[in-house]
VODRENVO-562252 format. One record per residue: residue number from 0; x, z, y of N, C-alpha, C in turn; residue in one letter. Coordinates in nm, 4 decimals, padded with zeros to 6 digits. Last residue first. Example, Ala and Ser with C-alpha at 12.3 -4.5 7.8 and 13.67 -1.06 7.14 Angstrom:
! VODRENVO-562252
+-----+----------+----------+----------+----------+----------+----------+----------+----------+----------+--------+
| num |     n_px |     n_pz |     n_py |    ca_px |    ca_pz |    ca_py |     c_px |     c_pz |     c_py | residu |
+-----+----------+----------+----------+----------+----------+----------+----------+----------+----------+--------+
|   1 |  01.2850 |  00.7080 | -00.2250 |  01.3670 |  00.7140 | -00.1060 |  01.2900 |  00.7870 |  00.0030 |      s |
|   0 |  01.3190 |  00.7800 | -00.5690 |  01.2300 |  00.7800 | -00.4500 |  01.3200 |  00.7800 | -00.3300 |      a |
+-----+----------+----------+----------+----------+----------+----------+----------+----------+----------+--------+
! end
This chain:
! VODRENVO-562252
+-----+----------+----------+----------+----------+----------+----------+----------+----------+----------+--------+
| num |     n_px |     n_pz |     n_py |    ca_px |    ca_pz |    ca_py |     c_px |     c_pz |     c_py | residu |
+-----+----------+----------+----------+----------+----------+----------+----------+----------+----------+--------+
| 111 | -11.9421 |  06.4244 |  08.5610 | -11.8524 |  06.5329 |  08.6010 | -11.9297 |  06.6641 |  08.5973 |      f |
| 110 | -11.9535 |  06.0751 |  08.5132 | -11.9956 |  06.2089 |  08.4698 | -11.8937 |  06.3109 |  08.5118 |      s |
| 109 | -12.0729 |  05.7682 |  08.5955 | -11.9711 |  05.8677 |  08.6313 | -12.0284 |  06.0023 |  08.5927 |      v |
| 108 | -12.1281 |  05.4682 |  08.4524 | -12.1802 |  05.6045 |  08.4555 | -12.0612 |  05.6959 |  08.4863 |      c |
| 107 | -12.1796 |  05.1361 |  08.5829 | -12.0963 |  05.2459 |  08.5362 | -12.1766 |  05.3731 |  08.5312 |      f |
| 106 | -12.2377 |  04.7986 |  08.5390 | -12.3004 |  04.9268 |  08.5686 | -12.2118 |  05.0327 |  08.5048 |      m |
| 105 | -12.0491 |  04.5326 |  08.6934 | -12.0819 |  04.6185 |  08.5799 | -12.1616 |  04.7383 |  08.6309 |      n |
| 104 | -12.0073 |  04.1990 |  08.8115 | -12.0572 |  04.3352 |  08.8309 | -12.0856 |  04.4053 |  08.6988 |      k |
| 103 | -11.9713 |  03.9268 |  08.8029 | -11.8701 |  04.0047 |  08.8745 | -11.9067 |  04.1523 |  08.8869 |      r |
| 102 | -12.1848 |  03.8277 |  08.6482 | -12.0514 |  03.7694 |  08.6320 | -11.9393 |  03.8524 |  08.6992 |      p |
| 101 | -12.3700 |  04.1243 |  08.5492 | -12.3522 |  03.9962 |  08.6143 | -12.2099 |  03.9477 |  08.6013 |      g |
| 100 | -12.3751 |  04.3574 |  08.4060 | -12.4989 |  04.3157 |  08.4738 | -12.4874 |  04.1830 |  08.5472 |      v |
|  99 | -12.2804 |  04.5253 |  08.1239 | -12.2440 |  04.4114 |  08.2079 | -12.3739 |  04.3627 |  08.2737 |      d |
|  98 | -12.3074 |  04.8832 |  08.1067 | -12.3385 |  04.7466 |  08.0643 | -12.2906 |  04.6459 |  08.1687 |      r |
|  97 | -12.1500 |  05.1130 |  08.1368 | -12.2785 |  05.1210 |  08.0669 | -12.3162 |  04.9817 |  08.0155 |      v |
|  96 | -11.8239 |  05.2271 |  08.1293 | -11.9093 |  05.1106 |  08.1544 | -12.0353 |  05.1254 |  08.0698 |      i |
|  95 | -11.7429 |  05.5484 |  08.2638 | -11.7575 |  05.4562 |  08.1501 | -11.8476 |  05.3399 |  08.1914 |      r |
|  94 | -11.5434 |  05.8089 |  08.3735 | -11.6115 |  05.6863 |  08.4121 | -11.6231 |  05.5994 |  08.2872 |      v |
|  93 | -11.5332 |  06.1593 |  08.4333 | -11.5187 |  06.0447 |  08.3427 | -11.5960 |  05.9274 |  08.3986 |      q |
|  92 | -11.4044 |  06.4721 |  08.5230 | -11.4645 |  06.3456 |  08.5656 | -11.4319 |  06.2335 |  08.4683 |      a |
|  91 | -11.3507 |  06.7470 |  08.5093 | -11.3821 |  06.6717 |  08.3864 | -11.4532 |  06.5398 |  08.4197 |      k |
|  90 | -11.2520 |  06.8842 |  08.7179 | -11.3959 |  06.8591 |  08.7181 | -11.4419 |  06.7753 |  08.5990 |      n |
|  89 | -10.9772 |  06.8883 |  08.6525 | -11.0493 |  07.0132 |  08.6777 | -11.2004 |  06.9945 |  08.6655 |      k |
|  88 | -10.9169 |  06.6114 |  08.6338 | -10.9038 |  06.6988 |  08.5171 | -10.9861 |  06.8276 |  08.5352 |      q |
|  87 | -10.9710 |  06.5271 |  08.8952 | -11.0370 |  06.4624 |  08.7829 | -11.0330 |  06.5498 |  08.6584 |      r |
|  86 | -10.7960 |  06.6828 |  09.0434 | -10.9401 |  06.7009 |  09.0588 | -11.0176 |  06.6421 |  08.9427 |      g |
|  85 | -10.5515 |  06.5706 |  08.9519 | -10.5795 |  06.7161 |  08.9397 | -10.7294 |  06.7440 |  08.9467 |      e |
|  84 | -10.5795 |  06.2872 |  09.0127 | -10.5583 |  06.3389 |  08.8759 | -10.5919 |  06.4876 |  08.8573 |      p |
|  83 | -10.8543 |  06.1995 |  09.2256 | -10.7146 |  06.2427 |  09.2117 | -10.6946 |  06.3068 |  09.0728 |      e |
|  82 | -11.1303 |  06.1635 |  09.2048 | -11.0410 |  06.0501 |  09.1857 | -10.8947 |  06.0887 |  09.1688 |      s |
|  81 | -11.2604 |  06.4082 |  09.2503 | -11.2881 |  06.3329 |  09.1277 | -11.1834 |  06.2256 |  09.0995 |      l |
|  80 | -11.1697 |  06.5166 |  09.4852 | -11.2175 |  06.6073 |  09.3807 | -11.2479 |  06.5390 |  09.2491 |      s |
|  79 | -11.0983 |  06.3487 |  09.6911 | -10.9962 |  06.3830 |  09.5929 | -11.0453 |  06.4676 |  09.4764 |      g |
|  78 | -11.3346 |  06.4821 |  09.9210 | -11.2325 |  06.3815 |  09.8899 | -11.1291 |  06.4330 |  09.7898 |      p |
|  77 | -11.6297 |  06.5689 |  09.9250 | -11.5157 |  06.6358 |  09.8583 | -11.4082 |  06.5330 |  09.8233 |      c |
|  76 | -11.8840 |  06.4824 |  09.9865 | -11.8025 |  06.5396 |  10.0932 | -11.6812 |  06.6132 |  10.0402 |      g |
|  75 | -12.0474 |  06.3488 |  09.8149 | -12.0367 |  06.4943 |  09.7965 | -11.9610 |  06.5605 |  09.9111 |      l |
|  74 | -12.0026 |  06.0892 |  09.9032 | -12.1390 |  06.1457 |  09.9115 | -12.1371 |  06.2981 |  09.8981 |      a |
|  73 | -11.7311 |  06.0656 |  09.8426 | -11.7776 |  06.0532 |  09.9819 | -11.9155 |  06.1154 |  09.9979 |      r |
|  72 | -11.7334 |  06.0861 |  09.5624 | -11.6694 |  06.1895 |  09.6440 | -11.7168 |  06.1856 |  09.7872 |      e |
|  71 | -11.8546 |  05.8452 |  09.4883 | -11.9222 |  05.9722 |  09.4593 | -11.8643 |  06.0841 |  09.5455 |      c |
|  70 | -11.6546 |  05.6720 |  09.5712 | -11.7907 |  05.6566 |  09.6275 | -11.8696 |  05.7855 |  09.6054 |      r |
|  69 | -11.4460 |  05.7493 |  09.4090 | -11.4379 |  05.7771 |  09.5515 | -11.5726 |  05.7615 |  09.6198 |      q |
|  68 | -11.5295 |  05.6469 |  09.1599 | -11.5185 |  05.7919 |  09.1796 | -11.5144 |  05.8282 |  09.3269 |      l |
|  67 | -11.5102 |  05.3732 |  09.2175 | -11.6407 |  05.4293 |  09.1794 | -11.6387 |  05.5811 |  09.2007 |      v |
|  66 | -11.2330 |  05.3521 |  09.2642 | -11.3294 |  05.3155 |  09.3698 | -11.4669 |  05.3777 |  09.3424 |      q |
|  65 | -11.1305 |  05.4240 |  09.0132 | -11.1006 |  05.5069 |  09.1296 | -11.2002 |  05.4778 |  09.2422 |      t |
|  64 | -11.2203 |  05.2061 |  08.8626 | -11.2684 |  05.3417 |  08.8296 | -11.2452 |  05.4358 |  08.9489 |      h |
|  63 | -11.0661 |  05.0068 |  08.9861 | -11.2123 |  05.0027 |  08.9959 | -11.2723 |  05.1398 |  08.9641 |      i |
|  62 | -10.8062 |  05.0844 |  08.9135 | -10.8433 |  05.0702 |  09.0544 | -10.9944 |  05.0757 |  09.0721 |      r |
|  61 | -10.8188 |  05.0719 |  08.6304 | -10.7911 |  05.1984 |  08.6989 | -10.8347 |  05.1955 |  08.8453 |      s |
|  60 | -10.8641 |  04.7914 |  08.5896 | -10.9592 |  04.8935 |  08.5423 | -10.9420 |  05.0258 |  08.6181 |      k |
|  59 | -10.6682 |  04.6079 |  08.6462 | -10.7645 |  04.6388 |  08.7530 | -10.8591 |  04.7541 |  08.7155 |      e |
|  58 | -10.5255 |  04.5649 |  08.4140 | -10.4581 |  04.6308 |  08.5252 | -10.5508 |  04.6700 |  08.6392 |      e |
|  57 | -10.6930 |  04.4115 |  08.2490 | -10.6742 |  04.5554 |  08.2214 | -10.6076 |  04.6310 |  08.3377 |      p |
|  56 | -10.8920 |  04.1994 |  08.4655 | -10.7871 |  04.2239 |  08.3675 | -10.7676 |  04.3723 |  08.3508 |      g |
|  55 | -11.1026 |  04.2035 |  08.6265 | -11.0630 |  04.0708 |  08.5764 | -10.9543 |  04.0839 |  08.4697 |      r |
|  54 | -11.3692 |  04.4322 |  08.6262 | -11.2237 |  04.4107 |  08.6210 | -11.1954 |  04.2719 |  08.5633 |      a |
|  53 | -11.6452 |  04.4135 |  08.8393 | -11.5954 |  04.3953 |  08.7034 | -11.4461 |  04.3662 |  08.7108 |      k |
|  52 | -11.7514 |  04.6644 |  09.0742 | -11.6991 |  04.5326 |  09.0405 | -11.6442 |  04.5297 |  08.8991 |      e |
|  51 | -12.0481 |  04.8587 |  09.0141 | -11.9112 |  04.8403 |  09.0613 | -11.8636 |  04.7038 |  09.0178 |      g |
|  50 | -12.3295 |  05.0752 |  09.0394 | -12.2707 |  04.9442 |  09.0187 | -12.1287 |  04.9431 |  09.0721 |      f |
|  49 | -12.4087 |  05.3805 |  08.8634 | -12.3837 |  05.3014 |  08.9835 | -12.3230 |  05.1667 |  08.9451 |      c |
|  48 | -12.5324 |  05.6941 |  08.7657 | -12.5205 |  05.5518 |  08.7343 | -12.5014 |  05.4742 |  08.8658 |      h |
|  47 | -12.4037 |  06.0043 |  08.7030 | -12.4459 |  05.9167 |  08.8119 | -12.4246 |  05.7708 |  08.7689 |      v |
|  46 | -12.4550 |  06.3132 |  08.5762 | -12.4289 |  06.1761 |  08.5342 | -12.4879 |  06.0840 |  08.6407 |      h |
|  45 | -12.3271 |  06.6363 |  08.5758 | -12.4008 |  06.5356 |  08.6538 | -12.3568 |  06.3981 |  08.6063 |      i |
|  44 | -12.3667 |  06.9345 |  08.4035 | -12.2958 |  06.8073 |  08.4101 | -12.3859 |  06.7090 |  08.4836 |      t |
|  43 | -12.3909 |  07.2624 |  08.5548 | -12.4459 |  07.1477 |  08.4844 | -12.3565 |  07.0252 |  08.4983 |      p |
|  42 | -12.2252 |  07.5606 |  08.4928 | -12.2306 |  07.4460 |  08.5831 | -12.2837 |  07.3256 |  08.5059 |      i |
|  41 | -12.3879 |  07.8610 |  08.4169 | -12.3126 |  07.7466 |  08.3688 | -12.3322 |  07.6295 |  08.4641 |      k |
|  40 | -12.5364 |  08.0845 |  08.4424 | -12.4240 |  08.0683 |  08.5359 | -12.3335 |  07.9529 |  08.4938 |      k |
|  39 | -12.7670 |  08.1389 |  08.3086 | -12.6479 |  08.1132 |  08.2283 | -12.5213 |  08.1050 |  08.3133 |      s |
|  38 | -12.9519 |  08.1800 |  08.5164 | -12.9270 |  08.2870 |  08.4192 | -12.7999 |  08.2643 |  08.3397 |      s |
|  37 | -12.8537 |  08.0899 |  08.8491 | -12.9081 |  08.0561 |  08.7182 | -12.8708 |  08.1639 |  08.6173 |      t |
|  36 | -12.7211 |  08.1664 |  09.0755 | -12.8653 |  08.1944 |  09.0696 | -12.9275 |  08.1605 |  08.9347 |      s |
|  35 | -12.4631 |  08.0815 |  09.0764 | -12.4848 |  08.2232 |  09.0436 | -12.6339 |  08.2552 |  09.0274 |      e |
|  34 | -12.4583 |  07.8311 |  09.1757 | -12.4551 |  07.8464 |  09.0302 | -12.4765 |  07.9893 |  08.9853 |      f |
|  33 | -12.6099 |  07.6831 |  09.4226 | -12.5651 |  07.8183 |  09.3923 | -12.5707 |  07.8402 |  09.2413 |      n |
|  32 | -12.5270 |  07.4022 |  09.6108 | -12.5870 |  07.4503 |  09.4863 | -12.5262 |  07.5855 |  09.4527 |      w |
|  31 | -12.4182 |  07.2845 |  09.8339 | -12.4744 |  07.4167 |  09.8486 | -12.5395 |  07.4713 |  09.7239 |      g |
|  30 | -12.4999 |  06.9582 |  09.7459 | -12.4221 |  07.0437 |  09.8371 | -12.4924 |  07.1780 |  09.8507 |      k |
|  29 | -12.6691 |  06.7976 |  09.6069 | -12.6067 |  06.9071 |  09.5332 | -12.5192 |  06.9964 |  09.6216 |      f |
|  28 | -12.7409 |  06.5936 |  09.7730 | -12.8434 |  06.6927 |  09.7417 | -12.7860 |  06.8131 |  09.6682 |      a |
|  27 | -12.5375 |  06.4136 |  09.7743 | -12.5319 |  06.5186 |  09.8770 | -12.6403 |  06.6255 |  09.8556 |      d |
|  26 | -12.6029 |  06.2190 |  09.5931 | -12.5261 |  06.3341 |  09.5446 | -12.5181 |  06.4459 |  09.6476 |      l |
|  25 | -12.7177 |  05.9907 |  09.6841 | -12.8055 |  06.1079 |  09.6719 | -12.7300 |  06.2319 |  09.6218 |      f |
|  24 | -12.5260 |  05.7957 |  09.6662 | -12.5617 |  05.8427 |  09.7986 | -12.6534 |  05.9639 |  09.7961 |      e |
|  23 | -12.5220 |  05.7331 |  09.3927 | -12.4137 |  05.8139 |  09.4515 | -12.4494 |  05.8690 |  09.5888 |      p |
|  22 | -12.7690 |  05.5724 |  09.3640 | -12.7565 |  05.7107 |  09.3134 | -12.6421 |  05.7898 |  09.3763 |      a |
|  21 | -12.8116 |  05.3044 |  09.4351 | -12.8014 |  05.4055 |  09.5394 | -12.7762 |  05.5480 |  09.4930 |      s |
|  20 | -12.8117 |  05.1311 |  09.2196 | -12.7801 |  05.0745 |  09.3513 | -12.7545 |  05.1820 |  09.4567 |      a |
|  19 | -12.8833 |  05.2880 |  08.9937 | -12.7464 |  05.2381 |  09.0108 | -12.7127 |  05.1823 |  09.1486 |      p |
|  18 | -13.0293 |  05.5489 |  08.9328 | -13.0628 |  05.4479 |  09.0340 | -12.9304 |  05.3818 |  09.0730 |      l |
|  17 | -13.0235 |  05.7850 |  08.7657 | -13.0226 |  05.6493 |  08.7148 | -13.0841 |  05.5511 |  08.8149 |      n |
|  16 | -12.8795 |  06.0713 |  08.7137 | -12.9228 |  05.9958 |  08.8324 | -12.9107 |  05.8478 |  08.7973 |      m |
|  15 | -12.9297 |  06.3572 |  08.5416 | -12.9047 |  06.2145 |  08.5242 | -12.9646 |  06.1410 |  08.6427 |      i |
|  14 | -12.7891 |  06.6646 |  08.4813 | -12.8686 |  06.5893 |  08.5783 | -12.8305 |  06.4440 |  08.5582 |      f |
|  13 | -12.7834 |  06.9253 |  08.2374 | -12.7459 |  06.7895 |  08.2783 | -12.8420 |  06.7408 |  08.3868 |      h |
|  12 | -12.8712 |  07.1831 |  08.2146 | -12.7396 |  07.1535 |  08.1611 | -12.6896 |  07.0155 |  08.2032 |      s |
|  11 | -13.0255 |  07.4164 |  08.4167 | -13.0192 |  07.2750 |  08.3799 | -12.8795 |  07.2482 |  08.3266 |      a |
|  10 | -13.2390 |  07.6774 |  08.4906 | -13.1172 |  07.6386 |  08.4185 | -13.1277 |  07.4909 |  08.3824 |      d |
|   9 | -13.3661 |  07.7704 |  08.8006 | -13.3863 |  07.6871 |  08.6810 | -13.2511 |  07.6521 |  08.6206 |      v |
|   8 | -13.3923 |  07.9325 |  09.0247 | -13.3012 |  07.9711 |  08.9183 | -13.3195 |  07.8944 |  08.7886 |      g |
|   7 | -13.5327 |  07.8551 |  09.2421 | -13.6100 |  07.9181 |  09.1354 | -13.5225 |  07.9600 |  09.0172 |      e |
|   6 | -13.3357 |  07.7312 |  09.3891 | -13.3978 |  07.8520 |  09.4427 | -13.4733 |  07.9287 |  09.3343 |      e |
|   5 | -13.2901 |  07.5060 |  09.2255 | -13.1856 |  07.6047 |  09.2440 | -13.2429 |  07.7368 |  09.2949 |      n |
|   4 | -13.5293 |  07.3678 |  09.2533 | -13.4863 |  07.4120 |  09.1200 | -13.3817 |  07.5227 |  09.1320 |      m |
|   3 | -13.5152 |  07.3161 |  09.5286 | -13.6229 |  07.4031 |  09.4761 | -13.5865 |  07.4544 |  09.3365 |      k |
|   2 | -13.3022 |  07.1408 |  09.5395 | -13.2877 |  07.2719 |  09.6027 | -13.3955 |  07.3686 |  09.5538 |      h |
|   1 | -13.4150 |  06.9236 |  09.4037 | -13.2946 |  06.9890 |  09.3482 | -13.2805 |  07.1290 |  09.4086 |      i |
|   0 | -13.6317 |  06.8618 |  09.5746 | -13.6539 |  06.8938 |  09.4355 | -13.5349 |  06.9727 |  09.3768 |      f |
+-----+----------+----------+----------+----------+----------+----------+----------+----------+----------+--------+
! end
């Protein structure tokens, strides 16, 4: 579906992947996306919902956000492109908590 949209030059400003248990693993569908084929040549923002562990304290927040970003990087095949400070800034990567889903688990949204 994603490759067909790209082949047809469909302009999309956002992609929302709302399968928190497995959405990051589907990010590989964006490998090879040709941004030159769209009329606006604008890179769409991708929002990936996923589960991650709940921080027990403020000091764990950064570690957990890094783990969530690295899960997305592995699927994209681009280590450091979201979790490292330079890559995070360049790709405008953000992590936010969507909701509390259990005693030790949160749902996150990674946007880049």
